[in-house]
C-alpha positions as CSV (number, residue, x, y, z in Angstrom):
1,X,34.0,12.2,-117.4
2,X,32.8,11.2,-114.0
3,X,30.7,8.1,-113.5
4,X,27.0,9.0,-112.9
5,X,26.5,6.1,-110.5
6,X,29.5,7.3,-108.5
7,X,28.1,10.9,-108.4
8,X,24.8,9.6,-107.1
9,X,26.5,7.5,-104.4
10,X,28.5,10.6,-103.3
11,X,25.4,12.7,-103.1
12,X,23.6,10.0,-101.1
13,X,26.5,9.7,-98.7
14,X,26.7,13.5,-98.3
15,X,22.9,13.5,-97.6
16,X,23.4,10.8,-94.9
17,X,26.2,12.8,-93.3
18,X,24.1,15.9,-93.2
19,X,21.2,14.0,-91.5
20,X,23.5,12.5,-88.8
21,X,23.7,15.7,-86.7
22,X,19.9,16.0,-86.8
23,X,19.4,12.4,-85.7
24,X,21.9,12.8,-82.9
25,X,20.3,16.1,-81.7
26,X,16.8,14.5,-81.4
27,X,17.7,12.1,-78.6
28,X,19.5,14.9,-76.8
29,X,16.6,17.2,-76.9
30,X,14.2,14.5,-75.8
31,X,16.6,13.6,-72.9
32,X,16.7,17.3,-71.9
33,X,12.9,17.5,-71.9
34,X,12.7,14.3,-69.8
35,X,15.3,15.7,-67.4
36,X,13.5,19.0,-66.9
37,X,10.2,17.2,-66.4
38,X,11.7,14.9,-63.8
39,X,13.3,17.7,-61.9
40,X,10.0,19.7,-61.9
41,X,8.0,16.6,-60.8
42,X,10.5,15.8,-58.0
43,X,10.4,19.4,-56.7
44,X,6.6,19.5,-56.8
45,X,6.3,16.1,-55.2
46,X,8.6,17.1,-52.3
47,X,6.9,20.4,-51.7
48,X,3.5,18.7,-51.8
49,X,4.6,16.1,-49.3
50,X,5.9,18.9,-47.1
51,X,2.4,20.5,-47.0
52,X,0.6,17.1,-46.6
53,X,2.8,15.4,-44.0
54,X,1.3,15.4,-40.4
55,X,3.8,17.8,-38.8
56,X,1.3,19.4,-36.4
57,X,2.3,17.1,-33.5
58,X,4.5,19.1,-31.2
59,X,7.6,17.5,-29.8
60,X,11.3,18.4,-29.6
61,X,12.4,14.7,-30.0
62,X,10.4,14.4,-33.2
63,X,12.0,17.5,-34.6
64,X,15.5,16.3,-33.8
65,X,14.8,12.8,-35.2
66,X,13.3,14.3,-38.4
67,X,16.4,16.5,-38.9
68,X,18.9,13.7,-38.3
69,X,17.0,11.2,-40.5
70,X,16.5,13.8,-43.1
71,X,20.2,14.8,-43.3
72,X,21.0,11.1,-43.7
73,X,18.4,10.8,-46.5
74,X,20.0,13.8,-48.2
75,X,23.4,12.2,-48.1
76,X,22.1,8.8,-49.4
77,X,20.1,10.5,-52.2
78,X,23.2,12.5,-53.2
79,X,25.5,9.5,-53.2
80,X,23.0,7.5,-55.3
81,X,22.7,10.4,-57.8
82,X,26.5,10.7,-58.1
83,X,26.7,7.0,-59.1
84,X,23.9,7.5,-61.6
85,X,25.7,10.5,-63.2
86,X,28.8,8.4,-63.8
87,X,26.8,5.7,-65.5
88,X,24.3,7.9,-67.4
89,X,24.5,8.4,-71.2
90,X,23.8,12.1,-70.5
91,X,25.9,12.9,-67.4
92,X,25.4,16.7,-67.6
93,X,21.6,16.4,-67.7
94,X,21.7,13.8,-64.9
95,X,23.8,16.2,-62.8
96,X,21.2,19.0,-63.2
97,X,18.4,16.5,-62.1
98,X,20.5,15.4,-59.1
99,X,21.3,18.9,-58.0
100,X,17.6,19.9,-58.2
101,X,16.4,16.8,-56.2
102,X,19.1,17.3,-53.5
103,X,18.5,21.0,-53.2
104,X,14.8,20.8,-52.9
105,X,15.0,17.9,-50.4
106,X,17.5,19.9,-48.3
107,X,15.2,23.0,-48.2
108,X,12.1,21.0,-47.4
109,X,13.9,19.2,-44.6
110,X,14.9,22.4,-42.8
111,X,11.5,24.0,-43.4
112,X,9.9,21.0,-41.7
113,X,12.4,21.3,-38.8
114,X,11.7,25.0,-38.3
115,X,7.9,24.4,-38.4
116,X,8.2,21.5,-35.8
117,X,10.5,23.6,-33.6
118,X,8.0,26.5,-33.6
119,X,5.2,24.1,-32.7
120,X,7.1,22.4,-29.9
121,X,8.7,25.6,-28.5
122,X,6.5,28.7,-29.2
123,X,8.4,31.9,-29.3
124,X,11.5,30.3,-31.0
125,X,11.0,32.8,-33.9
126,X,9.9,36.4,-34.1
127,X,6.4,35.3,-35.1
128,X,4.5,32.1,-35.2
129,X,5.4,30.1,-38.3
130,X,3.0,28.5,-40.8
131,X,4.3,26.0,-43.2
132,X,4.7,28.7,-45.9
133,X,6.5,31.0,-43.4
134,X,8.9,28.1,-42.5
135,X,9.6,27.5,-46.1
136,X,10.1,31.2,-46.8
137,X,12.5,31.5,-43.9
138,X,14.4,28.5,-45.2
139,X,14.8,30.1,-48.6
140,X,15.8,33.5,-47.4
141,X,18.4,31.8,-45.1
142,X,19.8,29.6,-48.0
143,X,19.9,32.5,-50.4
144,X,21.6,34.8,-47.8
145,X,19.0,37.5,-48.5
146,X,18.0,37.8,-44.9
147,X,15.1,40.3,-45.0
148,X,14.9,40.3,-41.2
149,X,11.1,40.0,-41.1
150,X,11.4,36.5,-39.6
151,X,14.3,35.8,-37.2
152,X,15.3,33.0,-34.8
153,X,15.0,34.1,-31.1
154,X,15.7,30.9,-29.2
155,X,19.1,29.3,-28.9
156,X,17.8,26.1,-30.5
157,X,16.4,28.1,-33.5
158,X,19.7,29.9,-34.0
159,X,21.7,26.7,-33.8
160,X,19.3,25.1,-36.3
161,X,19.7,28.1,-38.6
162,X,23.5,27.9,-38.3
163,X,23.4,24.2,-39.3
164,X,21.4,25.1,-42.4
165,X,23.9,27.9,-43.3
166,X,26.8,25.5,-43.0
167,X,24.9,22.8,-44.9
168,X,24.0,25.3,-47.6
169,X,27.7,26.3,-48.0
170,X,28.7,22.6,-48.3
171,X,25.9,21.9,-50.8
172,X,26.9,24.9,-53.0
173,X,30.7,24.3,-52.7
174,X,31.6,20.7,-52.1
175,X,28.5,19.1,-53.7
176,X,28.9,21.1,-56.8
177,X,32.5,19.9,-57.2
178,X,31.5,16.3,-56.6
179,X,28.8,16.5,-59.3
180,X,31.3,18.1,-61.7
181,X,33.8,15.3,-61.0
182,X,31.0,12.7,-61.6
183,X,30.1,14.4,-64.9
184,X,33.7,14.3,-66.1
185,X,33.9,10.6,-65.1
186,X,30.7,9.9,-67.1
187,X,32.2,11.8,-70.2
188,X,35.4,9.8,-69.9
189,X,33.4,6.6,-69.8
190,X,31.6,7.6,-73.0
191,X,34.9,8.3,-74.8
192,X,36.4,5.0,-73.8
193,X,33.4,2.9,-74.9
194,X,33.8,3.5,-78.7
195,X,37.5,2.9,-78.5
196,X,37.0,-0.3,-76.6
197,X,34.5,-1.5,-79.2
198,X,36.9,-0.6,-82.0
199,X,39.7,-2.6,-80.4
200,X,37.4,-5.6,-79.8
201,X,36.4,-5.5,-83.4
202,X,40.0,-5.4,-84.5
203,X,40.9,-8.3,-82.3
204,X,38.0,-10.3,-83.6
205,X,39.1,-9.7,-87.2
206,X,42.7,-10.7,-86.6
207,X,42.3,-14.6,-86.6
208,X,40.4,-14.4,-89.9
209,X,43.2,-12.2,-91.4
210,X,45.8,-14.8,-90.3
211,X,43.8,-17.7,-91.7
212,X,43.4,-16.0,-95.1
213,X,45.8,-17.3,-97.7
């Protein structure tokens, strides 16, 4: 006959094993909610800043400086996010947040440049651009939809549009691969951490085992 105490212990262990997946899924769900909330807040914040920034001062030099500084900011933010992905406990979720922040910053940057160009050189586009029109033209160019209702007429406007097209291709192609590599690095780091802890625990127990009679 089986020991009742042993049976109770086995049932308790099986219950604990059944609860482990639930305990592990809760932090992941919470992390997913936090990541989505951060991505939404970043997107809303950048678009809000785009509408509130004083971009009504005409000037070609200001438009060029904004574009150059903005592209450098995109690269810096992207590099910082890649480092964060490799160190994050949830690299996949961090990659989604990084891609959202970089993409929105890229689009807002070019929308600002188009708006400033239209202010400094009227007639650069087929119609005068409001901030919403500039953002709309940026999105249609990035998504390659190209409705044709707003087009670049000046040489500067067309060069700026080509720069956005090239940057969009790099963002979709190269940046996506870099983020995927960072995610893989973060996952490998997570796999190595338990094995390193197990080895350190084994090494710490070795002197005691040798000292035992």
